[in-house]
DRENLORO-520799 format. One record per residue (C-alpha): residue in three letters; x, y, z. Coordinates in steps of 0.001 Angstrom, whole numbers, plus 500000, padded with zeros to 6 digits. Example, Ala and Ser with C-alpha at 12.3 -4.5 7.8 and 13.67 -1.06 7.14 Angstrom:
REM residues 2
ALA | 512300 | 495500 | 507800
SER | 513670 | 498940 | 507140
***
This chain:
REM residues 370
MET | 437464 | 499780 | 516861
ARG | 435706 | 498993 | 513588
ILE | 437354 | 495769 | 512394
VAL | 436874 | 494227 | 508940
HIS | 438164 | 490757 | 508050
VAL | 438157 | 489295 | 504538
VAL | 438195 | 485570 | 503798
THR | 437712 | 483926 | 500427
LEU | 434760 | 481631 | 501129
VAL | 432137 | 480808 | 503718
SER | 430061 | 477733 | 502910
ASP | 427596 | 475408 | 504564
ASP | 430000 | 472459 | 504169
GLY | 433054 | 474225 | 505619
ALA | 434966 | 473615 | 502384
TYR | 437466 | 476447 | 502884
GLY | 438433 | 474994 | 506242
GLY | 440811 | 476640 | 508690
PRO | 440980 | 480233 | 507369
THR | 437208 | 480641 | 507701
SER | 437165 | 479117 | 511204
VAL | 440064 | 481318 | 512279
ALA | 438499 | 484502 | 510895
THR | 435135 | 483904 | 512558
GLY | 436747 | 482878 | 515860
GLN | 438920 | 485994 | 515978
LEU | 435990 | 488259 | 515124
GLU | 433652 | 486633 | 517656
GLU | 436169 | 487306 | 520410
CYS | 436676 | 490884 | 519169
ALA | 432899 | 491396 | 519194
ALA | 432716 | 490063 | 522755
ARG | 435241 | 492748 | 523714
GLY | 433033 | 495512 | 522344
HIS | 434527 | 496038 | 518893
GLU | 432349 | 496531 | 515806
VAL | 433179 | 493654 | 513469
THR | 432344 | 492591 | 509909
LEU | 433363 | 489578 | 507818
VAL | 433352 | 490032 | 504022
SER | 433379 | 486858 | 501945
LEU | 431852 | 484866 | 499135
TRP | 429105 | 482385 | 500017
ARG | 428380 | 478914 | 498675
GLY | 425601 | 476712 | 499998
ARG | 422277 | 475040 | 499468
SER | 420416 | 477965 | 501045
ARG | 420815 | 481729 | 501177
ALA | 423771 | 483087 | 503088
PRO | 423182 | 483762 | 506800
LYS | 423338 | 487361 | 507948
THR | 425601 | 486446 | 510843
ILE | 427910 | 483658 | 511965
GLY | 427463 | 483631 | 515703
ALA | 427934 | 487258 | 516714
VAL | 429755 | 488179 | 513485
PRO | 427863 | 490151 | 510793
LEU | 428485 | 488627 | 507367
ARG | 428568 | 490502 | 504028
THR | 428595 | 488036 | 501165
ARG | 427974 | 487511 | 497468
PRO | 427332 | 484149 | 495780
ALA | 430565 | 482458 | 494724
ARG | 431076 | 482233 | 490962
SER | 433880 | 480410 | 489189
LEU | 435473 | 482992 | 486913
LEU | 438747 | 481090 | 486460
PRO | 439790 | 477422 | 486821
GLY | 440654 | 476158 | 490287
ARG | 438586 | 475102 | 493266
PHE | 439080 | 478376 | 495155
THR | 441550 | 480353 | 493045
GLY | 439039 | 481578 | 490482
LEU | 436048 | 482201 | 492764
MET | 434696 | 485750 | 492657
HIS | 431588 | 487916 | 492289
PRO | 431841 | 491357 | 490648
LEU | 429731 | 493047 | 493337
LEU | 432094 | 491866 | 496078
VAL | 434385 | 494711 | 494974
LYS | 431668 | 497181 | 495987
ASP | 431205 | 495435 | 499358
LEU | 434939 | 495542 | 500054
TRP | 435155 | 499205 | 499079
HIS | 432363 | 500251 | 501451
ALA | 433397 | 497969 | 504326
MET | 437034 | 499035 | 504251
GLY | 436131 | 502690 | 503840
ARG | 434739 | 502927 | 507346
ALA | 437116 | 500422 | 508964
ASP | 439746 | 501291 | 511543
VAL | 441457 | 497922 | 510963
VAL | 441561 | 495627 | 507919
HIS | 442692 | 491998 | 508289
ILE | 442925 | 489925 | 505095
HIS | 443116 | 486126 | 505248
ALA | 445073 | 485964 | 502020
GLY | 445556 | 483002 | 499733
ARG | 446518 | 483018 | 496066
ASP | 443033 | 483674 | 494709
LEU | 440911 | 486404 | 493132
VAL | 439145 | 487384 | 496354
SER | 442441 | 487906 | 498187
LEU | 443925 | 489793 | 495239
THR | 440878 | 492061 | 495092
ALA | 440875 | 492668 | 498843
LEU | 444570 | 493605 | 498807
ALA | 443983 | 495967 | 495862
VAL | 441009 | 497664 | 497528
ALA | 442959 | 498087 | 500782
ALA | 445787 | 499703 | 498805
LEU | 443423 | 502013 | 496901
ARG | 441688 | 502951 | 500142
ARG | 445141 | 503604 | 501649
LYS | 444326 | 501378 | 504572
ARG | 446943 | 499905 | 506860
PHE | 446213 | 496208 | 506989
LEU | 447420 | 492860 | 508288
ALA | 447616 | 489743 | 506150
GLN | 447338 | 486175 | 507399
THR | 448261 | 483516 | 504855
HIS | 447490 | 480258 | 506741
GLY | 450257 | 478395 | 504919
MET | 448571 | 479049 | 501553
VAL | 451311 | 481251 | 500036
GLU | 454315 | 479052 | 499281
PRO | 456978 | 479224 | 496574
ARG | 455557 | 478375 | 493132
ARG | 457484 | 478106 | 489869
ALA | 454688 | 477482 | 487370
LEU | 454087 | 480148 | 484738
VAL | 450499 | 480790 | 485863
ALA | 451658 | 481342 | 489466
ARG | 454393 | 483730 | 488323
VAL | 451915 | 485777 | 486281
PHE | 449482 | 485930 | 489205
ASP | 452281 | 486863 | 491604
SER | 453324 | 489792 | 489415
LEU | 450073 | 491448 | 490553
TYR | 449638 | 489775 | 493906
LEU | 453028 | 490114 | 495605
PRO | 453445 | 493912 | 495286
LEU | 450091 | 494255 | 497055
LEU | 450891 | 491666 | 499729
ARG | 454152 | 493487 | 500468
ARG | 452103 | 496571 | 501444
ALA | 450802 | 494763 | 504547
ARG | 451989 | 496167 | 507875
GLY | 452569 | 492604 | 508983
CYS | 452003 | 489027 | 507832
LEU | 450842 | 486601 | 510497
VAL | 452392 | 483131 | 510305
LEU | 451715 | 479946 | 512231
THR | 454965 | 478001 | 512159
GLU | 458653 | 478362 | 511370
ARG | 458091 | 476368 | 508199
GLU | 455492 | 478889 | 507044
ARG | 457795 | 481758 | 508013
ARG | 460590 | 480379 | 505821
SER | 458287 | 479711 | 502872
LEU | 456611 | 483110 | 503042
ALA | 459955 | 484891 | 503452
GLU | 461135 | 483233 | 500251
VAL | 458000 | 484400 | 498426
VAL | 457840 | 488046 | 499592
GLY | 461601 | 488616 | 499704
ARG | 463511 | 491265 | 501593
ARG | 461011 | 493967 | 500676
GLY | 458240 | 492053 | 502355
PRO | 456449 | 493002 | 505574
ALA | 457410 | 491843 | 509033
LEU | 456484 | 488210 | 509656
VAL | 454795 | 487814 | 513030
ASN | 454085 | 484475 | 514714
LEU | 450482 | 484109 | 515832
PRO | 448884 | 480734 | 516659
ASN | 445310 | 479913 | 515840
GLY | 442975 | 479816 | 518799
VAL | 439774 | 478149 | 519909
ARG | 437310 | 478955 | 522632
PRO | 437942 | 476652 | 525635
ALA | 435089 | 474479 | 526826
ARG | 432742 | 476344 | 529130
GLY | 433212 | 475630 | 532781
GLY | 436555 | 473910 | 532181
ALA | 436774 | 470449 | 530691
ALA | 434000 | 469198 | 528471
GLU | 431658 | 466663 | 529975
GLN | 433391 | 463326 | 530424
ARG | 431345 | 460197 | 529875
GLN | 431658 | 456755 | 528383
ARG | 431689 | 457117 | 524613
PRO | 431082 | 454440 | 521981
ARG | 434204 | 453063 | 520344
GLU | 433901 | 455371 | 517361
VAL | 437009 | 456719 | 515633
LEU | 436595 | 459949 | 513693
PHE | 438156 | 461446 | 510557
LEU | 436917 | 464983 | 509887
ALA | 438695 | 466725 | 507015
ARG | 438505 | 467171 | 503262
LEU | 438952 | 463955 | 501295
HIS | 442115 | 465316 | 499717
PRO | 445438 | 463528 | 499134
ARG | 447221 | 465642 | 501771
LYS | 444606 | 464655 | 504376
ARG | 445143 | 460939 | 503594
PRO | 441674 | 459464 | 504186
ASP | 442948 | 456299 | 502483
ALA | 445529 | 455914 | 505274
PHE | 442663 | 456281 | 507771
VAL | 440867 | 453319 | 506147
GLU | 444049 | 451227 | 506186
MET | 444456 | 452103 | 509873
ALA | 440824 | 451129 | 510500
ALA | 441428 | 447677 | 509004
LEU | 444299 | 447071 | 511428
VAL | 442345 | 448341 | 514455
HIS | 439283 | 446262 | 513553
ARG | 441309 | 443041 | 513849
ARG | 442220 | 443883 | 517450
VAL | 439072 | 445786 | 518519
PRO | 436211 | 444204 | 516538
ASP | 433500 | 446458 | 517978
ALA | 435261 | 449678 | 516925
ARG | 433540 | 451745 | 514245
PHE | 435008 | 454437 | 512017
MET | 433401 | 457576 | 510526
LEU | 434773 | 459816 | 507797
TYR | 433264 | 463267 | 507287
GLY | 434335 | 465949 | 504850
ALA | 433875 | 467301 | 501351
ASP | 435174 | 464998 | 498636
GLU | 438222 | 466392 | 496839
GLY | 438986 | 463398 | 494696
LEU | 439612 | 460491 | 497082
LEU | 436081 | 459279 | 497857
PRO | 436190 | 456573 | 495130
THR | 439527 | 455370 | 496525
VAL | 438107 | 455310 | 500052
ARG | 435096 | 453295 | 498953
ARG | 437263 | 450813 | 497029
LEU | 439455 | 450312 | 500077
ILE | 436440 | 449776 | 502338
ASP | 435239 | 447011 | 500009
ALA | 438700 | 445515 | 499494
ARG | 439389 | 445286 | 503236
GLY | 435934 | 443899 | 504029
LEU | 434978 | 446929 | 506123
ARG | 431390 | 447554 | 505023
GLY | 429407 | 448390 | 508140
VAL | 432658 | 449112 | 509982
VAL | 433858 | 452207 | 508099
SER | 431284 | 454743 | 506895
TYR | 431348 | 458046 | 505012
GLY | 428892 | 460724 | 506150
GLY | 429583 | 463607 | 503742
ALA | 430461 | 467166 | 504665
LEU | 429264 | 468635 | 507966
GLU | 428222 | 472100 | 509001
TYR | 430062 | 473460 | 512033
ALA | 427381 | 472578 | 514612
GLU | 427221 | 469028 | 513243
ALA | 431014 | 468777 | 513394
VAL | 430989 | 469776 | 517060
ARG | 428517 | 466970 | 517792
ALA | 430685 | 464511 | 515867
TYR | 433741 | 465412 | 517968
ALA | 431718 | 465070 | 521172
LYS | 430487 | 461614 | 520182
ALA | 433832 | 460134 | 519109
ALA | 436202 | 458205 | 521349
VAL | 439268 | 459181 | 519277
TYR | 439959 | 461764 | 516567
VAL | 442580 | 460833 | 513949
LEU | 444144 | 463317 | 511527
PRO | 446504 | 461437 | 509160
SER | 447464 | 464641 | 507255
VAL | 451046 | 465342 | 506261
ASP | 452578 | 468831 | 506355
GLU | 449443 | 470280 | 507941
PRO | 450450 | 473818 | 509013
PHE | 448049 | 474274 | 511945
PRO | 444926 | 472065 | 511870
MET | 441989 | 473693 | 513624
THR | 440248 | 470314 | 513774
VAL | 442861 | 469088 | 516264
LEU | 442132 | 472022 | 518585
GLU | 438380 | 471586 | 518153
ALA | 438616 | 467895 | 519031
MET | 440687 | 468600 | 522159
THR | 438174 | 471271 | 523182
ALA | 435400 | 468677 | 522863
GLY | 437305 | 466318 | 525173
THR | 438279 | 463917 | 522391
PRO | 441785 | 462386 | 522382
VAL | 443784 | 463161 | 519247
VAL | 446135 | 461068 | 517107
CYS | 448116 | 463050 | 514519
THR | 451351 | 462874 | 512509
ASP | 454757 | 464311 | 513300
THR | 454534 | 466678 | 510293
CYS | 451579 | 468520 | 511839
GLY | 452612 | 472101 | 512598
MET | 451699 | 471846 | 516278
ALA | 452992 | 468277 | 516767
GLU | 456079 | 469273 | 518737
GLU | 454092 | 471395 | 521190
LEU | 451411 | 468720 | 521625
ALA | 454009 | 465999 | 522167
ARG | 455875 | 468129 | 524712
ARG | 452650 | 468659 | 526626
GLU | 451566 | 465004 | 526161
ALA | 448318 | 466440 | 524803
ALA | 448085 | 464164 | 521729
VAL | 449586 | 460944 | 520409
VAL | 452042 | 461965 | 517690
THR | 452927 | 459197 | 515207
ASP | 455004 | 458821 | 512050
GLY | 451746 | 458725 | 510078
SER | 451953 | 455088 | 508987
PRO | 448698 | 453094 | 509264
ARG | 450432 | 450692 | 511679
ALA | 451607 | 453454 | 514044
MET | 448209 | 455164 | 513993
ALA | 446461 | 451842 | 514607
ASP | 448669 | 451115 | 517624
ALA | 447823 | 454559 | 519058
VAL | 444093 | 454167 | 518460
CYS | 443984 | 450683 | 519996
GLU | 445773 | 451945 | 523096
LEU | 443258 | 454776 | 523505
LEU | 440228 | 452582 | 522893
LEU | 441368 | 449954 | 525399
ASP | 442978 | 452093 | 528128
GLU | 440524 | 454399 | 529872
GLY | 443246 | 455913 | 532065
ARG | 445417 | 456806 | 529077
ARG | 442457 | 458373 | 527308
ALA | 441498 | 460449 | 530358
ALA | 445075 | 461696 | 530810
LEU | 445204 | 462787 | 527178
VAL | 441887 | 464638 | 527485
THR | 443099 | 466506 | 530580
ALA | 446384 | 467463 | 528905
GLY | 444509 | 468526 | 525777
HIS | 442271 | 470895 | 527719
ARG | 445306 | 472347 | 529476
ALA | 447050 | 472909 | 526133
VAL | 444020 | 474708 | 524732
GLU | 443753 | 476932 | 527804
GLU | 447444 | 477816 | 528025
ALA | 448687 | 477830 | 524431
PHE | 445824 | 477829 | 521959
SER | 443065 | 479872 | 523611
ILE | 441306 | 482452 | 521442
HIS | 441516 | 484807 | 524437
ALA | 445323 | 484844 | 524380
VAL | 445397 | 485110 | 520582
THR | 443016 | 488075 | 520579
ASP | 445042 | 489840 | 523280
ARG | 447937 | 489885 | 520819
LEU | 445709 | 490816 | 517889
GLU | 444322 | 493825 | 519752
GLU | 447863 | 495079 | 520350
MET | 448592 | 494794 | 516623
TYR | 445321 | 496478 | 515696
ARG | 446040 | 499413 | 517984
ALA | 449488 | 499756 | 516431
LEU | 447831 | 500084 | 513028
***
């Protein structure tokens, strides 16, 4: 099959996060199975856009801000031409759709091309009451309702999306995100430095400030522990730096900026513990990537996969308070047996529940039905 995916943005700092990782992971697995794949997207970076991401051919245009909003107003006029040509020869179109100009354009081109397509909203399409959202939705929702199916991650996303698209909307189909399991089974196990990792956007929902507060509590009990934050700043870097100074954590807590994917993989592999303090995170790919790298995970009970991870004892699920996260991190730093058990359970969870192989098996069935 000739398969075309559309995602709003590919960038060298991974700013668009999960949707881009999911799209490239799905397409890489499809390519490995012999399908002809293409990813169409905007590009933002310090250098020219790559021609491929792994085995996935990439068709891009430079991202331009045509309207206010970090991602909402990004577009390039010539991307319309790229979408028209790519979809014209496609057997399957799969749109990773948020509320933004790229998604709106992709949905419109698919409709004009009379293509049957799937949409995957990644928790980005929730009920909105603001006037601007209602005006946008007057164009956007009739196009989204033309999808042959909308892929959702969690029951919470299903309920939210059902409220948005209404009874005339497409079928809502549960599909987890997937990652490629570590080659040859579990990732290499070795003694790691006592480094605790935060790898996410510095955005209020990700709660990097709670990570710093947690670090202050851990440092009192494990003085040689060190803490690294990586991710694009979305408003909280000044707060993080003030907290580091206020808690006397200079040299203990450091910020390393945004990472490209290969650098992120090395950061996971180096860390002793990965902490994601986010609230209401639909389905964080970083948690799966950390488990794949053999890094124990601490997350909150509002994470979309928290119940499954807790049932499998594959992560430490907390209430998200700095105290609860600190207790979990201290236990993992000081108890080698507990850490090893969590790594083993994490690998098993990836293999059995979150493998890109299982996800793509289901995707292929949907694609054939189209």
